[in-house]
PASEBA-1860 file (N, C-alpha, C; in nm, 3 decimals):
! residues 146
1> MSYDPQNI> 2.034/1.241/-0.197/2.003/1.078/-0.254/1.959/1.044/-0.385 ~ 2.045/0.968/-0.433/1.931/0.922/-0.588/1.876/0.814/-0.521 ~ 1.797/0.728/-0.611/1.718/0.609/-0.592/1.789/0.510/-0.667 ~ 1.737/0.408/-0.591/1.845/0.262/-0.578/1.709/0.166/-0.618 ~ 1.757/0.124/-0.769/1.701/0.053/-0.828/1.690/-0.108/-0.786 ~ 1.729/-0.106/-0.629/1.768/-0.238/-0.625/1.674/-0.247/-0.476 ~ 1.611/-0.147/-0.419/1.523/-0.129/-0.325/1.417/-0.302/-0.311 ~ 1.320/-0.312/-0.270/1.246/-0.420/-0.221/1.121/-0.388/-0.277
9> FAKILRGE> 1.078/-0.268/-0.308/0.935/-0.213/-0.413/0.985/-0.223/-0.577 ~ 1.119/-0.172/-0.566/1.130/-0.202/-0.701/1.174/-0.362/-0.773 ~ 1.233/-0.410/-0.696/1.217/-0.618/-0.720/1.026/-0.629/-0.695 ~ 0.986/-0.615/-0.613/0.823/-0.670/-0.660/0.810/-0.587/-0.802 ~ 0.785/-0.480/-0.787/0.762/-0.432/-0.974/0.816/-0.507/-1.052 ~ 0.917/-0.552/-1.023/1.001/-0.668/-1.189/0.979/-0.788/-1.168 ~ 0.907/-0.813/-1.060/0.862/-0.937/-1.072/0.981/-1.056/-0.995 ~ 1.096/-0.976/-0.926/1.137/-1.104/-0.887/1.168/-1.119/-0.752
17> VPSVKVFE> 1.038/-1.031/-0.654/1.008/-1.088/-0.532/0.896/-1.118/-0.530 ~ 0.813/-1.184/-0.478/0.649/-1.209/-0.490/0.577/-1.120/-0.375 ~ 0.439/-1.131/-0.404/0.403/-1.042/-0.330/0.273/-1.074/-0.369 ~ 0.162/-1.015/-0.278/0.008/-1.065/-0.275/-0.042/-0.910/-0.336 ~ -0.111/-0.928/-0.411/-0.135/-0.823/-0.498/-0.309/-0.804/-0.450 ~ -0.289/-0.685/-0.449/-0.476/-0.639/-0.460/-0.518/-0.570/-0.587 ~ -0.480/-0.482/-0.635/-0.476/-0.383/-0.765/-0.347/-0.340/-0.819 ~ -0.360/-0.350/-0.980/-0.270/-0.271/-1.039/-0.306/-0.209/-1.175
25> DESVIAIM> -0.288/-0.142/-1.211/-0.315/-0.057/-1.348/-0.152/-0.024/-1.385 ~ -0.183/0.079/-1.511/-0.060/0.154/-1.561/0.014/0.215/-1.468 ~ -0.042/0.231/-1.380/0.047/0.345/-1.273/0.085/0.337/-1.177 ~ 0.012/0.236/-1.084/0.054/0.157/-0.979/0.034/0.038/-0.949 ~ 0.084/-0.058/-0.836/0.055/-0.175/-0.799/0.012/-0.196/-0.617 ~ -0.081/-0.218/-0.585/-0.134/-0.215/-0.479/-0.119/-0.369/-0.424 ~ -0.016/-0.399/-0.309/-0.020/-0.543/-0.264/-0.044/-0.498/-0.050 ~ -0.054/-0.629/-0.045/-0.044/-0.649/0.112/0.061/-0.651/0.208
33> DVFPQANG> 0.048/-0.535/0.301/0.222/-0.544/0.381/0.241/-0.668/0.449 ~ 0.345/-0.728/0.446/0.393/-0.814/0.463/0.403/-0.836/0.638 ~ 0.399/-0.692/0.680/0.456/-0.651/0.806/0.316/-0.564/0.867 ~ 0.224/-0.633/0.847/0.098/-0.518/0.879/0.048/-0.454/1.012 ~ 0.024/-0.329/1.005/-0.034/-0.276/1.151/-0.136/-0.284/1.146 ~ -0.272/-0.367/1.071/-0.365/-0.377/1.102/-0.415/-0.437/0.979 ~ -0.530/-0.514/1.027/-0.579/-0.598/0.942/-0.627/-0.552/0.785 ~ -0.578/-0.566/0.694/-0.617/-0.542/0.546/-0.496/-0.419/0.521
41> HVLVIPKA> -0.432/-0.461/0.573/-0.315/-0.313/0.542/-0.236/-0.344/0.409 ~ -0.250/-0.199/0.352/-0.200/-0.243/0.198/-0.073/-0.087/0.165 ~ -0.056/-0.136/0.079/0.084/-0.060/-0.015/0.027/-0.010/-0.126 ~ 0.039/0.038/-0.112/0.018/0.132/-0.262/0.152/0.202/-0.335 ~ 0.190/0.210/-0.421/0.373/0.195/-0.509/0.329/0.225/-0.602 ~ 0.383/0.358/-0.699/0.380/0.354/-0.804/0.469/0.303/-0.903 ~ 0.466/0.316/-1.045/0.558/0.205/-1.110/0.671/0.279/-1.126 ~ 0.641/0.403/-1.171/0.791/0.476/-1.187/0.903/0.480/-1.064
49> ASRNLFDI> 0.999/0.505/-1.103/1.120/0.521/-1.029/1.139/0.683/-0.938 ~ 1.091/0.682/-0.792/1.094/0.780/-0.715/1.125/0.753/-0.584 ~ 1.243/0.815/-0.522/1.248/0.750/-0.389/1.142/0.861/-0.277 ~ 1.081/0.944/-0.290/0.932/0.968/-0.206/0.892/1.103/-0.243 ~ 0.864/1.163/-0.184/0.758/1.276/-0.183/0.874/1.394/-0.255 ~ 0.949/1.382/-0.183/1.047/1.515/-0.306/1.082/1.493/-0.427 ~ 1.069/1.389/-0.455/1.132/1.352/-0.622/1.032/1.292/-0.745 ~ 0.925/1.256/-0.664/0.788/1.211/-0.761/0.786/1.323/-0.832
57> APHELSAL> 0.742/1.305/-0.960/0.715/1.377/-1.068/0.578/1.401/-1.031 ~ 0.520/1.544/-1.030/0.371/1.575/-1.005/0.278/1.489/-1.084 ~ 0.279/1.440/-1.187/0.167/1.392/-1.276/0.172/1.196/-1.174 ~ 0.292/1.191/-1.170/0.276/1.055/-1.109/0.223/1.028/-0.946 ~ 0.235/1.182/-0.863/0.177/1.176/-0.763/0.048/1.207/-0.766 ~ -0.014/1.236/-0.870/-0.141/1.280/-0.927/-0.215/1.167/-0.897 ~ -0.175/1.075/-1.017/-0.207/0.933/-1.046/-0.201/0.864/-0.893 ~ -0.094/0.865/-0.853/-0.105/0.811/-0.729/-0.174/0.835/-0.579
65> ILRVQIIA> -0.208/0.946/-0.576/-0.327/0.960/-0.441/-0.455/0.915/-0.496 ~ -0.483/0.926/-0.640/-0.602/0.876/-0.706/-0.635/0.741/-0.672 ~ -0.540/0.679/-0.686/-0.591/0.508/-0.698/-0.547/0.494/-0.522 ~ -0.480/0.576/-0.424/-0.479/0.560/-0.286/-0.623/0.566/-0.234 ~ -0.696/0.655/-0.309/-0.851/0.693/-0.252/-0.948/0.556/-0.284 ~ -0.899/0.492/-0.433/-0.988/0.380/-0.480/-0.931/0.241/-0.365 ~ -0.853/0.238/-0.317/-0.792/0.107/-0.254/-0.816/0.155/-0.090 ~ -0.798/0.308/-0.045/-0.914/0.316/0.059/-1.031/0.306/0.111
73> KAAKQAFQ> -1.123/0.309/0.004/-1.270/0.348/0.007/-1.291/0.156/0.012 ~ -1.220/0.080/-0.058/-1.267/-0.074/-0.072/-1.207/-0.131/0.036 ~ -1.094/-0.078/0.084/-1.045/-0.120/0.194/-1.149/-0.120/0.355 ~ -1.196/0.038/0.357/-1.275/0.084/0.436/-1.400/-0.024/0.443 ~ -1.435/-0.041/0.299/-1.561/-0.097/0.268/-1.538/-0.251/0.325 ~ -1.433/-0.346/0.253/-1.406/-0.448/0.291/-1.414/-0.514/0.415 ~ -1.331/-0.443/0.488/-1.327/-0.435/0.650/-1.431/-0.394/0.737 ~ -1.562/-0.354/0.700/-1.659/-0.255/0.759/-1.583/-0.166/0.886
81> ADGITLSQ> -1.456/-0.078/0.843/-1.415/-0.037/0.889/-1.451/0.117/0.958 ~ -1.423/0.165/1.071/-1.462/0.239/1.085/-1.386/0.401/1.044 ~ -1.250/0.405/1.001/-1.188/0.493/0.953/-1.104/0.429/0.893 ~ -1.004/0.483/0.812/-0.880/0.452/0.736/-0.778/0.501/0.771 ~ -0.645/0.524/0.800/-0.531/0.572/0.870/-0.435/0.590/0.754 ~ -0.371/0.676/0.662/-0.301/0.677/0.607/-0.160/0.739/0.642 ~ -0.052/0.662/0.576/0.123/0.678/0.617/0.153/0.713/0.482 ~ 0.255/0.809/0.520/0.355/0.819/0.348/0.449/0.880/0.431
89> FNESAGGQ> 0.612/0.825/0.419/0.733/0.868/0.545/0.817/0.898/0.383 ~ 0.900/1.036/0.433/1.009/1.089/0.415/1.150/1.073/0.469 ~ 1.255/1.018/0.395/1.372/1.028/0.432/1.377/0.956/0.580 ~ 1.489/0.909/0.635/1.485/0.820/0.751/1.451/0.879/0.851 ~ 1.462/1.005/0.864/1.436/1.069/0.970/1.251/1.093/1.012 ~ 1.214/1.089/0.886/1.060/1.081/0.864/1.002/0.946/0.886 ~ 1.093/0.874/0.922/1.062/0.707/0.939/1.037/0.613/0.808 ~ 1.112/0.658/0.682/1.092/0.591/0.560/1.212/0.466/0.583
97> SVFHTHFH> 1.167/0.366/0.507/1.285/0.241/0.549/1.311/0.181/0.399 ~ 1.137/0.222/0.315/1.211/0.154/0.194/1.206/0.295/0.108 ~ 1.295/0.304/0.002/1.339/0.438/-0.052/1.271/0.430/-0.191 ~ 1.122/0.435/-0.204/1.058/0.407/-0.332/0.893/0.484/-0.280 ~ 0.884/0.560/-0.326/0.759/0.660/-0.311/0.617/0.545/-0.250 ~ 0.578/0.572/-0.169/0.427/0.444/-0.171/0.372/0.509/-0.003 ~ 0.260/0.493/-0.043/0.138/0.519/0.068/0.112/0.354/0.134 ~ 0.070/0.420/0.310/0.037/0.297/0.350/-0.135/0.309/0.380
105> VMPRFNGI> -0.208/0.195/0.380/-0.344/0.209/0.376/-0.378/0.135/0.471 ~ -0.406/0.185/0.595/-0.463/0.103/0.719/-0.617/0.148/0.756 ~ -0.697/-0.007/0.766/-0.822/0.044/0.827/-0.834/0.001/0.984 ~ -0.902/0.069/1.000/-0.888/0.127/1.146/-1.057/0.124/1.206 ~ -1.053/0.097/1.335/-1.165/0.059/1.405/-1.187/0.131/1.549 ~ -1.258/0.225/1.601/-1.268/0.266/1.711/-1.205/0.115/1.844 ~ -1.120/0.185/1.916/-1.079/0.162/2.028/-0.963/0.054/2.011 ~ -0.957/0.034/1.934/-0.816/-0.060/1.838/-0.674/-0.017/1.820
113> ALGAHGGS> -0.610/0.017/1.880/-0.455/0.084/1.872/-0.424/0.038/1.697 ~ -0.361/0.106/1.640/-0.257/0.059/1.557/-0.104/-0.035/1.586 ~ -0.145/-0.106/1.566/0.004/-0.218/1.601/0.153/-0.157/1.558 ~ 0.248/-0.195/1.583/0.364/-0.196/1.559/0.411/-0.229/1.419 ~ 0.495/-0.151/1.372/0.544/-0.218/1.190/0.608/-0.305/1.225 ~ 0.618/-0.482/1.199/0.671/-0.570/1.243/0.695/-0.644/1.335 ~ 0.557/-0.570/1.425/0.570/-0.605/1.585/0.548/-0.746/1.583 ~ 0.446/-0.821/1.527/0.408/-0.939/1.507/0.511/-1.036/1.413
121> GIADLEVL> 0.592/-0.972/1.346/0.702/-1.093/1.247/0.628/-1.051/1.157 ~ 0.648/-1.107/1.033/0.571/-1.128/0.897/0.447/-1.236/0.878 ~ 0.360/-1.186/0.850/0.233/-1.209/0.860/0.185/-1.370/0.748 ~ 0.047/-1.388/0.809/0.063/-1.532/0.740/0.008/-1.545/0.621 ~ 0.086/-1.606/0.518/0.066/-1.539/0.385/-0.106/-1.575/0.349 ~ -0.143/-1.683/0.394/-0.277/-1.737/0.374/-0.385/-1.629/0.410 ~ -0.347/-1.552/0.515/-0.467/-1.432/0.573/-0.409/-1.302/0.485 ~ -0.289/-1.305/0.432/-0.248/-1.179/0.373/-0.389/-1.202/0.215
129> KTQAEQIK> -0.353/-1.311/0.151/-0.440/-1.381/0.021/-0.602/-1.367/0.109 ~ -0.659/-1.388/0.203/-0.778/-1.341/0.221/-0.821/-1.243/0.220 ~ -0.735/-1.141/0.304/-0.776/-1.051/0.299/-0.724/-0.954/0.183 ~ -0.661/-0.957/0.074/-0.663/-0.921/-0.053/-0.788/-0.989/-0.100 ~ -0.841/-1.085/-0.098/-0.961/-1.142/-0.225/-1.084/-1.021/-0.152 ~ -1.107/-1.015/-0.009/-1.208/-0.947/0.077/-1.199/-0.770/-0.033 ~ -1.064/-0.738/-0.060/-1.058/-0.608/-0.093/-1.077/-0.587/-0.257 ~ -1.049/-0.700/-0.308/-1.085/-0.722/-0.449/-1.195/-0.720/-0.496
137> AALSANPP> -1.299/-0.766/-0.385/-1.442/-0.812/-0.426/-1.467/-0.647/-0.413 ~ -1.412/-0.566/-0.285/-1.531/-0.424/-0.269/-1.478/-0.364/-0.404 ~ -1.325/-0.371/-0.489/-1.352/-0.324/-0.552/-1.421/-0.351/-0.723 ~ -1.445/-0.501/-0.692/-1.526/-0.527/-0.811/-1.675/-0.489/-0.790 ~ -1.681/-0.468/-0.655/-1.855/-0.457/-0.643/-1.907/-0.284/-0.678 ~ -1.756/-0.209/-0.667/-1.756/-0.030/-0.667/-1.672/-0.008/-0.734 ~ -1.654/-0.015/-0.856/-1.519/-0.065/-0.988/-1.505/0.136/-0.972 ~ -1.399/0.190/-0.994/-1.366/0.306/-0.984/-1.389/0.364/-1.114
145> AA> -1.452/0.480/-1.103/-1.456/0.533/-1.245/-1.328/0.570/-1.340 ~ -1.422/0.584/-1.468/-1.250/0.557/-1.559/-1.259/0.688/-1.575
END
């Protein structure tokens, strides 16, 4: 299968669709998931076009996973979470629904189950903005090493 440049993440990257941004650099953008499974659910998306793990260039994957770690640490701190769940799906059979490589970063708490993706519908925009600010504050307090 080939990469579809009309997927929702490609449109977000081009600025055609709005998002609640948490982080951006030359390699990735991190945004709040509008169908969150947990408070603070962030998507980390490479700027380079790739469908999934099977076709992303190794140097782009390396840059991506380093940014996933940065965002995961900040989200854990921002929400005082007990842990973090990372998810990355590949192809329909693997659960992938948007065919642009991305990682889900979800703060987790002991005894609280992960919600269903889209189970509560689209999240409240103001709640997502507040959560994004919490993560940004954690990033500012502990900036990633250059």
